C-alpha positions as CSV (number, residue, x, y, z in Angstrom):
1,M,12.6,-72.9,-28.3
2,T,13.5,-69.1,-28.1
3,K,13.9,-67.3,-24.8
4,V,12.0,-64.0,-24.3
5,S,13.4,-61.4,-22.4
6,N,11.8,-59.8,-19.5
7,K,14.4,-56.9,-19.2
8,P,12.5,-54.3,-21.4
9,S,9.3,-54.9,-19.5
10,K,11.0,-54.3,-16.1
11,K,12.5,-51.0,-17.2
12,F,8.8,-49.7,-18.4
13,R,7.6,-50.8,-15.2
14,N,10.2,-49.0,-13.5
15,I,10.1,-45.9,-15.4
16,V,5.9,-46.1,-14.7
17,I,6.7,-46.6,-11.0
18,I,9.2,-43.5,-10.9
19,L,6.5,-41.2,-12.9
20,I,3.6,-42.3,-10.3
21,I,5.9,-41.5,-7.3
22,L,7.1,-38.2,-8.9
23,A,3.3,-37.3,-9.8
24,L,2.5,-38.0,-6.0
25,V,5.3,-35.8,-4.8
26,I,4.2,-32.9,-7.1
27,A,0.6,-33.3,-5.9
28,I,1.5,-33.4,-2.2
29,F,4.2,-30.7,-2.1
30,V,4.2,-28.5,-4.9
31,V,0.3,-28.2,-5.9
32,P,-0.8,-26.7,-2.3
33,Q,2.2,-24.3,-2.3
34,Y,1.2,-23.1,-5.5
35,N,-2.3,-22.5,-4.4
36,K,-0.9,-20.9,-1.2
37,Y,1.0,-18.4,-3.3
38,M,-1.9,-17.7,-5.6
39,N,-4.2,-16.9,-2.6
40,A,-1.8,-14.9,-1.3
41,K,-1.2,-13.2,-4.6
42,R,-5.0,-12.7,-5.1
43,A,-4.9,-11.2,-1.2
44,T,-2.6,-8.6,-2.0
45,E,-4.2,-7.7,-5.3
46,I,-7.6,-7.1,-3.7
47,R,-6.0,-5.2,-0.6
48,T,-4.3,-2.9,-2.6
49,A,-7.3,-2.3,-4.6
50,L,-9.6,-1.5,-1.5
51,E,-6.7,0.4,-0.1
52,N,-6.5,2.6,-3.3
53,L,-10.5,3.1,-3.1
54,R,-10.5,4.1,0.5
55,N,-7.5,6.6,0.1
56,T,-9.7,8.0,-3.1
57,V,-12.9,8.2,-0.9
58,D,-11.0,9.6,1.9
59,Q,-9.3,12.5,-0.3
60,Q,-12.9,13.4,-2.2
61,W,-14.5,13.3,1.2
62,K,-11.5,15.6,2.6
63,S,-11.6,18.0,-0.1
64,S,-15.2,18.6,-0.7
65,G,-16.3,18.3,3.0
66,T,-19.2,16.1,2.2
67,I,-20.0,12.7,0.9
68,S,-22.6,13.9,-1.4
69,G,-21.7,13.1,-5.1
70,I,-19.1,10.4,-4.3
71,T,-20.4,7.2,-5.8
72,V,-18.9,3.8,-5.9
73,E,-18.5,3.7,-9.7
74,A,-16.9,7.2,-9.4
75,A,-14.5,6.3,-6.9
76,L,-13.4,3.0,-8.5
77,Q,-12.8,4.9,-11.7
78,K,-10.8,7.6,-9.8
79,A,-8.8,4.8,-7.8
80,E,-7.8,3.4,-11.1
81,I,-9.2,0.0,-10.2
82,S,-9.1,-2.4,-13.2
83,P,-12.2,-3.5,-14.8
84,K,-10.9,-7.2,-15.0
85,L,-10.8,-6.7,-10.8
86,Q,-14.0,-5.0,-11.0
87,D,-15.6,-8.4,-12.7
88,K,-14.1,-10.3,-9.9
89,W,-15.2,-8.1,-6.7
90,Q,-18.4,-6.2,-5.8
91,F,-17.4,-2.9,-4.0
92,V,-19.6,-1.4,-1.6
93,I,-19.3,1.7,0.9
94,A,-21.4,1.8,3.7
95,W,-21.6,5.5,4.9
96,K,-22.3,6.6,8.3
97,L,-25.6,9.1,8.8
98,T,-24.5,12.8,9.4
99,D,-25.5,13.0,13.0
100,I,-23.7,9.6,14.0
101,Y,-20.6,11.0,12.2
102,T,-20.9,14.6,14.1
103,T,-21.5,12.8,17.5
104,E,-18.4,10.8,17.1
105,M,-16.5,13.7,15.9
106,V,-17.9,15.8,19.0
107,E,-17.0,12.6,21.4
108,K,-13.2,12.1,20.1
109,L,-12.7,15.9,20.4
110,R,-14.2,16.4,23.8
111,D,-10.9,15.5,25.4
112,V,-8.1,17.7,23.7
113,S,-5.2,17.5,26.3
114,T,-4.1,14.5,24.5
115,N,-2.0,15.0,21.5
116,E,-3.3,12.5,19.5
117,M,-5.0,12.3,16.3
118,A,-8.8,12.0,16.0
119,F,-9.6,9.8,13.3
120,V,-13.5,9.3,12.6
121,S,-14.4,7.9,9.3
122,P,-17.6,9.2,7.5
123,Y,-18.0,5.5,6.6
124,R,-18.8,2.3,8.5
125,M,-16.7,0.1,6.0
126,I,-15.2,-0.4,2.8
127,M,-15.8,-3.6,1.7
128,A,-15.2,-6.1,-1.5
129,S,-17.1,-9.2,-1.9
130,A,-16.2,-12.0,-4.3
131,L,-18.4,-12.3,-7.3
132,P,-19.2,-15.7,-9.6
133,G,-16.2,-16.6,-11.5
134,N,-13.5,-15.4,-9.1
135,P,-11.0,-18.1,-8.4
136,V,-11.5,-17.1,-4.8
137,R,-14.8,-18.8,-3.4
138,E,-17.7,-16.5,-4.1
139,G,-18.9,-14.5,-1.2
140,T,-15.3,-14.3,0.2
141,K,-15.2,-10.6,1.6
142,I,-12.3,-8.3,2.7
143,W,-13.1,-5.0,4.1
144,F,-11.8,-1.9,6.1
145,S,-13.6,-0.9,9.2
146,G,-13.9,2.9,9.8
147,E,-15.0,2.2,13.5
148,T,-11.5,0.6,14.0
149,N,-9.5,1.9,11.2
150,S,-8.5,-1.6,10.0
151,Y,-8.8,-4.1,7.4
152,H,-10.6,-7.5,7.8
153,G,-11.3,-10.8,6.1
154,F,-9.6,-12.4,3.1
155,G,-5.6,-12.4,3.2
156,V,-5.8,-10.3,6.5
157,D,-7.5,-12.4,9.4
158,D,-9.4,-15.4,10.0
159,K,-12.8,-13.1,10.2
160,V,-15.1,-14.3,7.5
161,E,-17.9,-11.6,7.8
162,P,-18.0,-8.2,9.7
163,D,-19.9,-8.1,12.9
164,W,-23.3,-6.5,11.1
165,T,-24.6,-5.6,14.6
166,V,-21.7,-3.1,15.1
167,M,-21.9,-1.9,11.4
168,F,-25.7,-1.4,11.7
169,P,-26.8,-1.1,15.3
170,N,-30.1,0.2,14.3
171,P,-31.4,-1.7,11.0
């Protein structure tokens, strides 16, 4: 009677166990870090695009003195936002009415004793919202608030939606 050795099957079983442990370690530690890195990269990409769009809109408004003729499409092109990014995000500009803008400007200029810059934006916000097919969940938003002169949303803070009642007090 011949004796069959169990050594090759033990080696194979040990290799399989090591591979399973390695796969679990990768799944537990590496994948979440990779996802975090990719989200940070996407957040930086869209925030930079939003900054470029905001700067372009501000420049056009300062040079022409009016918001008429400033379209989102023209501003996106002038800000050199890539078509690839435009396929992933929808950009929107919510303008203020002229009388609201004028009232805010007058209010800020009343006290000229302070030596501070008076910032009054002609828009309430400039927003980017994730479209279907975006690796970021559809509907994810990042926006620049003209009221507070600050960014909010994806990659900036925990705000998911702007305070719409502040943005549009009398809809």
